[in-house]
N, C-alpha and C positions, 0 to 999 in steps of 0.2 A: 729807409731811415729808422733808426732804433728809437723806441719809446724810452725816454729817460725816467719815467715814473716807476718806482720800485714796485714789485709785485709780491703779494703775500706768499709765504712758503706753503707748499702742498703738505698734506698729512704725511708724517714720517720724517719731517725736518728737511726735505729736499726742496730747493727752489723750483717754482713753476717754470715750465718752458716758456720761451718768448711767445707772446700772443700771436694769433694768426693774423696775417695781413688782411686788411679790410677787403670785403668782396667788392666786385665791380659794381654790383647793384643790389638793392634790397631784395629783389626777386631771387638773385643767385644765392644770397645768404640764407633765405628761408627754405630753399630746396635741398633735400638730401643728396649726397653724392651718389652717382650711379653705382648700383650693385651693393649698397650697404647703407646703414643709418648715418645721419649727419653727425659730424664730429661734435663732441660735447666740449663746451668752454668752461672756464672757471665758475661762472654763475650756475651752470647746470650741475657741476660737481658739488657746489655748496647746497643746492636744493635737494639733490638725490645722492647722498654719499653711499658708497658701497658698503657691504657687510663689514669689511675690515677697515673702512675709512680711507682707503687709498685710491678710490676711483668711483666714477658714477655708475649707476645702474639704470636700466630702462624704467620708465614710470610704472609700467605694469608689473615690474618685479620688486617695487618698493615694499618693504616688509610692513604688514598691517600691525595694529596695536599702538598707533600713535607715533611711530618712528618715521613714517613716510606716508604720503597720500596714496590712496588706492586709485587705480586707474578709473577715470570717469566719475570719481566721487565729487569733484569740484571742491575738495577740502584744501585748505591752506596747509603749508608745512607745519607739523607739530600739533595740528588740530585733530582731535579724536573723531573717528568716523563711527557713527552708530551702527551696531551690528544689525543685520537683517533679521526680522522675526524676533526682536527683543521684547515684544509685548508691550511696548510703550506707545504704539501708534495711536494717535487721537487723544493722548493725555495732555499734550501741549504743556509739558513740564509741571503739571499739577498732580502730585502723588495722591491727593485726597480724592481725585476723580476716578480712582480705580476701585472696583470695576465699574465701567460706565453703565448707565441705565440700560443701554441696548443689549448688554450681555445677559440680562435677566430674561429677555424675550427671545434670545437666539436659539436655545435648545428646542428641538422638535420632539416632544415627548408623546408617547402613546398613552392609552388609558391607564395602563399599569404604572407608567412613569408619573402621571399626574397624581394618582392615588398614593404612590410612594412619597412624593414630595409633600402632599397634604398631611400624611401621617407624621412625617418628621417635624413639620411645623407645629402640629398639635402637641406632640410629645415634648417639644422644646419649651412650651409655655405651661405645661401641666405641672402643678405643684403637689400632686399625689398620684398614685397608680391609677390608670384609666383602663377599665375593662375593654376587651376586644369588641364586645357588642356595642359599647358606646362609641368607640372609634369608627366602627363600620357604619354606624348611623350618621356620624358627623361627616365623614368623607363620602358617603353615598355609595358604598361598595358592598359586595357580598361579604358575609362574615368569613367564609372559607378563604377568600382572596386576601382579606386583611390579616388573618392569622398567618397565612403563608408569607406575606410580606414582612410581618413583624419578626418571624423567625429568620428570614433572610437578612433583615437589617441587623438583628442582634449578632448573627454570625459574621457579617461583613465588618461591623465595628470591632469585633474581637480579633479577626484576622488582620485588619489593617493597623492594629495597635493605636486606635484613636484615644483621645483624652477622656472619652466618655463611653459608657456601655449602656446597652438596653437590656433591661431585666424584667421578668414577670414576677412581681412581688404582691402578696396579699390579693390575688385574683385580678391584678391589673398590670399594665405595662407602663414603665417610666424610665427616663434617662437618668443615669447616675454618673458621677465622676469615676474615672478608672481608679482602682485601688492603688496602682503604682504612682498616682499623682498626689498622694496624700500630703507629702512634704511641701510641695509647691502650693497646694490649695490652702493648707494651714498657714503658710507664710503670708499668702495674700490676705486671708481673713484677719490675721493679726495686724497686718499693716493697715487694714481698713478700720480697725478699732480706734485708731488715733484720730480719725476724722470726727467732726461734730455730727450729732444726730440732727436730722431734718425736723422741721416743725411738725410734720405728720407723725414722725416717730415719737417726739416728745408728747404730743397730745394723746397718742395711743398709750404710751407708758403711764401717763397720768391717770387715764381711765382704769388701767389695770391696777395701779397702785391703790387707788381709792375704793375700787369695787371688788377686789380680789377675795376669793377665787372667782374667776369670770371666764366665760367661753368666748371664742372668736366672734360668734354671732352676736353676743351681747355687746361686745366692744364695737362691732360694726354698726349695730343699731344706735348706739350713742353718737358715733362719729358720722354716720350717714354715708360711709364709703367702705369699699373693700379694704380689709386690713391684713390679708394674708402675707403680702410682701413685707409689710412693716413688722409683723410678728416674727418672720424669719430673721430680719435684721436685729431685732431686740434679743432674740434667742441666741444668735451668733455672737452678740456682744456679752452674753452672760447676764443680761439684766432681767430676763423673765425665764420661767421654767414651768414644766407641767407639774401640777400639784394634785391631780386626781381626775375623776370623771364625774360628770353631772348625772345624778340618779334618774333624771327625766328621760323621755323618749330619745333614742339615738345615742345616749350616753356620750355626749360631747366632752372633749377634753377641757379640763379647767386649768387656767393659768394663774400664776402669781409671780411676785417679784422675788429676786434672789438676794442672798447676803451681799453680793457685789453691788446691787442697787443701793442698799443702805450705806455701803462703804463709799460709793461715789457721792452720796449726799451728805456724808458725815453724820449719819443717824445710828442710834443703837437699836431701835425697833420702829415699827410702823406707827406706833402711838405718837411719835415725835413729828409726824408729817403735819404741816400747817393746816388749819381748818380750811376745807374746800370752799365753804360758804364765802370766805373772804375774796375768792377769785372768780366767783360766778358772775356772768354778765348780768346786767340789770334786767329784771323781769323774769329771771329763771329761778324757780323754786327748788330748793335742795330735796324736798320730799318727793316732788314729781320726778326729779332726776333719778332718785334711788329706786323708784317704783317701775322704772323702765325695764323691759324684759332683758 
């Protein structure tokens, strides 16, 4: 008996052949014919179109890349199959979890590797050149080994074209930005100048403005905290500058405000700064503050 239901046209505009007659039993329908694979029906052709769109292909031959499921993957048609070894195992879809904490404990370093890692960490936070003797004492290694590692690191950074370089300047070692990154670094610093100063930066700037010329140590003594990072920020904004050296022991650098500082406040000179006594906390004497080292 012929099925009166119309059948969709096969790819290429030709009508599908008449459907196969129903099998005698479900078991017979599920078994492949002897000597070859089971015949593919219209549904199989829809799930696994051939490369040209005219016929089915075996599931194991389906093209990867989202056009067909990979054998044994369990993916639905059209669903992307993650590539093996993609580096996302364990992330559970959270990109902020990379790298996982376990990755920091995974490397099996020898004594030289631990020393190398410690040296890089110290150099990263150093804000001035650090002598090799100090580095050797900090990381607990022989001076000769530390000097050899420093030379190796400097060469490695140069060969790999890193964004930073390791140089020996003024008797010490320090990390610097690569000369070729000047344009990008300047653009970043200029963009940062549009953001507001933090409270710590404003307080430090006020101390410099009212007590200039002043050293970092004197500002730190007034504020009670380390001010090295804040000084770098203020200098990069063009608000403070070096104005000389202290004649006392050590000849520390003296800092003062710049014309840009006056411009930002709309002042012609420092004499127009408001009296500081109007802004002192209750119980603080101006004379005592001025006599601080």
